[in-house]
N, C-alpha and C positions, 0 to 999 in steps of 0.2 A: 812636470807641473805646467799647466797652461790654462788660461782663463776660458777659452772656448770649450774646454773639456766639460764644463758645467752644462753647456748646451747639449752636447752629445748625450750626456747622462739623462738630461731632462726629456729629450725627445724619445728615448727608449722607454722611460718609465711613466711619463705623464704628458703626452704630446698635446692633449686637448685642454690642459690647464691654462687659464688666462695668465699670461706673463706680464703684459703691460696694459695700463689704463691711462689714457691721456684725453681729458675732456670726455667726449662721447665716443672716442675711438678705443676699442679694445682689441688685443691680438693675443692669440694662443701661442704656446711654445712652438708648435708646428709652423704657424704662419711666420713667426719671428725668425726661425731658423731658415726658412725658405727665402725670406727677404734679405737676411744677412748674407747668405750664400750667393744670391743674385747681385747684391751690391758689391760684394768682393770681386765677382767676375767683372763688373763694370769698372772697378778701379784698375784691375789688371789690364783691361782693354784700353784704358787711358794711359797706359805706360808705367803704372806703378809697379815697381820691382821690389823683391824682398829687401827689407830694411829701409825703404824709402819712408819719408815722413808725410803723413796726411793730417791736415789740421781741421779743426771745426771751431767756428765762432758763432755761437747760437745760444738762445735761451734753452731751458730744459724742455725736452719732448721725448716721445717714444722713438723718434728718429735719432736722437742723441744716444739713446740706449743701443740702437742698432749700430750706430757708428762705432761705439766702443768695442763691439764684437766683430764687425765686418772688416775693420782695418787689419787686426791680427789674422783673421780668416784669410785675407788676401796676402798675408805675409809681410805686411807693412807695420809702421810704428805710428802710434797716435801722438798728436800734439793738440791738447785741449787748450784753446786760447782763452785767456782771462778777458771776459767781456766788459770788464770795468776799466780796462786800459784805454788810453788814448791811441789814435791811429799810429803815432810814431812808436809807442811802446809795443803795439802789436807787430808792426813792421820789423822792429828789431828782432823779436822772437822768431818770426818767419824766416828772416834772412839768416839768423844765427844757426838754425838747425836745417836750413835749406828745405823748407816746406814749399813745394810747388803745386800742391793740390789742396784746395781749401773749401770746406763746406760753410755756407752762411745762410742765415734765415732772414725773415722780414725785418726783425728788430735791429739787426746789425748791418744790413745791406748798405746803409748810408755811409759806412766807412770804406766801401770798396773803391771809390774814385781815388781817395788818398792812398790806399794800400797799393793800388796798381802803379802809382807814381813812385812809391818808395820801395816796392818789391818787384823789380823788373822781371825776376824769374818766376813769378806767380803765373803759371801757364794755364791752370784750369781752376775755375770756380764753379762749384755745384750748389745750386739753390735748393735748400731743404725746408723752406717755409711753405706757407699755405696761401700767401697773397700774390700780388702781381710779380712775375719773374723779372729780375733786373736784366738789362742787356748784357750780352757776352757772357752768359752763364748757362750751364747745363742744368736740367731738371732732375732732381733726385728720384721722383716717382717714375719718370720716363726711363731713366737708366735701369731701374729695377725691372720694369716691364720688358725692356728690350734685351735682357740678358738671362741666360739659363743659370741655374745654380752650379757652383764649382765646389770641388773638394776643399776642405779646410787645409791650409798650409801647416797647421799644427806647430806654430812657433812655440817654443817651450823652454823651461828651465832658465838659463841665463841669457836667452834671446831677449832683446830689448822690447818691452811692451809699449812704453810711452816715455815722452820727455815732458816733464811738468815744470813750468817756469815759476820760480819763486823769487822774491826780492833779493837783490844782491847788495852786500855791504859796500861795494865799490860804486853803487849807483846804477848798475845794469843788472837786469834779471839773470838768474842762473838757471840753466836747464838741468833739472834733476833726472837722471836716467834710472828708470825702474824696470826691472825684468819681470817676466812671468813668474819666476820663482819668488821674487820679492812680493808681488801682489797676492799670490795664492797663499804664501806663508802667513802674511798678515791677516788675511780673511780667516783662514783656518785657525790660526793661533788665538785670534781675538774671540772667535766663537767658542773655542775650546776653554777659554778662561771664564767667560760669562756669556749667557745667551742674550746678547744685546739685540739680536734680530731673531724673532720667534719663527720656528719652523712652520712653513706653510702659511705664514701670516701675510699681511699687506703692509708694504714698506713705502712710506711717503718720501718723495724727492722734492723738497722745497728749497733746500740749500742749492747753490749753483753747481751744476754737474761738471763744470770745468775744474772744480776744486777737488783736490785729492780726497778730502774728507768725505764728500758725497760719493766719489768713485769707490772708495773703500767700503762704504755702506752698501753700495750697489753690488760689489763683488760678494760681500757677505750674504746679500739677498739672493744672489744666484746660487750660492752654496746651500742656503736654507730653503730653497724652493719657494721664495716669496713671489707675490704679485707686486709689481712695481707700479705704484700710483704716482703719477708725475704731474706737477703743476709747473707752468712756465717760469715762475719766479715767486719769491716769498711776498705775500701780503697777508696780514692777519685774517681778513675775511676769506680770502681764497684758500688758505690752509684750513681754516675751520670748516669751510664748506666741503673741502675734499675729505677731511677726516670723517665728518658726519655722513656724507653721501656714500662713501666707499668703505666705511667701517675700518679705517686704518688702524692697525695694531702697533706699528713701530714707526719711529721718526728720528731722523738726525736733524738737530736744530742747534744753532749757536746761541749763546746766552742772550744776545740782542733779540733774536727771533722769539725766544721764549718770553722775554719781557714784553715785547710788543703783542704777542698772541694773548697772553693772560690779562693784559691791561686794555685791550681794544674793545670799545663799545660795539663794534661791528661783529665781533666774535663772541659777545657775552652770552647770547642765547643758543649758541650751537651745541649740539650733543657731541661731546668729545669723549664719551665714556668708553668707547672702543679702544682708546689708546692705552696700551699696556706697557710700552717701553719707550723711553726718551733717551737717546744717546746725545750727549753734548760735549763740546770741546772748543778749541781754537782760542778761547780766552776764559779767564775765571768767571764764575757766576757769583753775583752778590747774594748774601744771606736772605735779603728781602725778596729778590726775584725768585729764589728757590722756594721760599715759603709760600709766595703767591702761586707759583706753579703747582706746588703739591696740593694746595687747596682747590685750585681750578681743575686739576687733573688727578683726582684721588686714586684712580685705578692704575696710574702709570708709575713704573719703577724708573728712577733716574740713575744713569750711569755716566760718569765723566771719563773721557779719554784724553790722555796727554801723549803728544808725539809731534811729529813734523813730517813734511813732505819726504825728506830724506830717509824716513823710516817706514814708509809705505802704508799708513803713517803712524801706526799705534805702538807706543812703548809701555804705557801703564794704563790701568783702569781703576777707577774708584767705584766700588760696588754700591748698589742701592742701600744695603744695610749699613755700609760705612758712612752714608750721608747722615745717619742718626747719631753718630759719634761726634761730640763737640770738638775733639782734637783731630781725629782722622779726616773729618769732613773738610778740613782746611788743606789737606794734602792732595796730590795728584794720583793717589792710589799706589798700587804695587805692580811690579813687572808682569806683563802678559806671558802666556805660556811659551811663546816663540822668542822671547827677548831676555837678555841678561842686562841688567842695569847696575851701574855703580857710580860712585861720586869720586872724582879724581882731582889731583892738584895739577898745576901747569906742566909738570913733567910726565903726567899720565899715571902716576901711582895712586892707588886707592887711599882715601883719607878715612880717619876713624868715624864711626857712627856719630851723628849729630853735628859734624863739622861741615861747614859750607865749602863746596868746591864746584867743579863743572860736572853736569850730568852727561855720562857717556853710555852708549848703548851698543850691544853686539847681537848678531843673529842673522838669519837668512833673509830678513826683511830689510836689511841695510842696503842703501842704494848702490848701484854700480859705480856711480861717480857723477861729477858735473860735466855736461856736454862741453867739449873743447876747452875745459878749464883744469888742466892737470895740476897746477899749483894750488888752486883752491881745493881740489879733490884731496891732494896730499895733506893739506892743512887740516881738513875735516876728518879724513879716514886715516887713523894712525894705529898700527898694530892690531888691525881688525876691529877697532872701535870707532863708532861715529861720535865725534865730539860735538855736542848739540849747540854749544854756545850759551846754554842756560845754566844759571847757578842754582844750586839747591843742596839739600842734605837729606840723609836717609835715617830713619829711626831703627830701633832694635827689631821691629817686625817687618822691615822692608818697605815701609811707606815712604814715598818720595815727596818732599816738600820743596816746591819751587820758590827759591828765595828772591831771585832777581834775574833779569835777562842780561847775560854777559854781552851778547850782541845787542847793539843799540837799536832795538826794534820796538815799534809801537803796535799793539793789537787793537784795532778799532772795528767793532762790529764783526769780529771773526776774521778780518783781513790783516795781513802783515804789512806794515809800512816801515821801510828803512829810512831813518831820518836823513842820512846823507843824500838820498835820492831827492828829497824835497829841498834840502839845503842847496843842492847843486843848481836847482831851478831858481830859487829865491835870490841867490847871490848874483845871478845874471841881470837882475833888475838894477838899473843905474842908480837908484836911490839907496840901495842896500849896501852897507859897508861890511857888516858881519851879521850872521844869524846862527841860531841854534834851534833845532826842532826837537821837541820832547813830547811824551805822552802825559796827559793829565786826566784824572778821573772824570767820567761822564756817565750819568745815570742811565742814559739810553744806549750808548755805544761801548760801555766798558771803559774805554779810553778815547780821547779825541786828540787829533793832531794839533799841537800848539806851537806856534813860531815865536821866538824871542828875537827881536830885530834891533840892530844898531844902524841908524841911518847915517849916510855919508854927510860930511860937513856941508851945511847950507841946503841939503836936500829935504824933501818932504814926500810923504806917501801915506795913504790910508790903508787900513786893514783890507778893505774891499778891493782896493786897487791891486794890492799884492796877490790877493786870491784870484782876481781876474787874470793877472799875469801868468799864474800857474796853469790855468785851465787848458791851454792848447798842448801842454807838455806832459802832464801827468794825469793819472786817473782821478776822478772826482773824490774818491774816499781818501786819497793821499793829500789833497789840498787842505791847508791848515783851516780848521773850523774857528780858531781864535788866534789873535796876534797881539803880542805885547811889544811895546817899544821901550828901550832902555838906553842909557848913555854908554854902558860898557857891559861886556859879558865877563863872568868870573873865569880867570885863567890860572892854570897851575904853573908851578915853577918850570915845568917842561914845555910850557906854551900851549897846553891843551885846554879846551873849554871844559869847565867842570859842570857836566850835565847833571850829575847827582845833586849838586847844590841848586841848580835851576829847578829840578824836579821838586826838591823839598820846598823851595820858595813858592813856586806856583801852585803846587798841590795844597800847601797850607793856605794860600790865598783863595 
């Protein structure tokens, strides 16, 4: 199993089919394969060896699509950088997995000076944008033009495809190692369960392509012979225009995007009738948002996916028909064809149906492990099962209901935020004696990051001052959107902050 196998099949069977659409730029299967093989040659000529990591820090584009294929074609490993991170967070990931070749576009080029200081081993930067080329970078298009196509390295099965960084409970991101087998298994198994991407359709990429959710949809699109319609980033007007102009049939959107799309005046008059399938996940969707979406998109079938990066990423699907059932619609659906799901107690034994425990998943889509983190790998992967850290229960028909997150994680706008990461920054402020970061409901973002702060004796600080203090250290979506000040935090007998009590208090407020 290997991802570039989909390209070999496509060029044999349908070489002149349009594979990518980006703005006014369209490329066929044959053109894409040629460019992928040429860029792979360029990477090898730059000293990239089998297993080396190659990163990309860019908005969505057809070149991002080529990167995802050219890197394994060259025999290397992808590192898709979270574009919402600060320079220090990006630098940590690059140093951690020793990425010394990085692609960057116009939108992210401003981070290069800081990265060059913090990542001394960053030897090669390739500019893949369309604007003025930054100094000391190579040009993506010139590299393609200067190199002949090379044969596919055909990395496969348990060879590492990519390292995908996700939030860490210790405050540092963890590099999730996913193999070609992991990726292909998830794509095939998901499509075998439900046709979430229609065969020969047009698949929209509006969610960030660095995120595994979109990469998983991209892989399914390769398998289903989709045309990939790509917009740089999500805006309601831009997505509506792309759907109408290119007659998009399928889209992956997080609930926040769905909410913004169906409530945007800028998208109100767009013809969205071509959209036949919407796959959503990353966070729960409210009943009101779903109702509005189904009214605005009457031809679209809605499917919810539950999973995590460590599962490549799909574990369960909630089918379109299940959305009409008042009970099942509150679940995360049932196990996909390639996964076995069960609910376990702390010792790993399966609990009775209806009993809350930890959701555990097994299958060929389960990650190889965390990069350079053997202890965390061993804690998560036990006896062949990925312990998700999510609490839930299963009913008699196999539907999984997520009851609570065991890991202290906030999901805001589809992005994972680990509270300890934010707390580590806030407690460095001289006015902060103690703090706890929790998620509270938000009508636009699903949840928002909320900080509860105890000030040091005699100290003073405003919410905006604390937010400004966070900005150089963590990504914007991790910065608390709201701050409360209190005299003391609730503490357990063991000395732990009772975050459940805080959630109840502030959610009620």
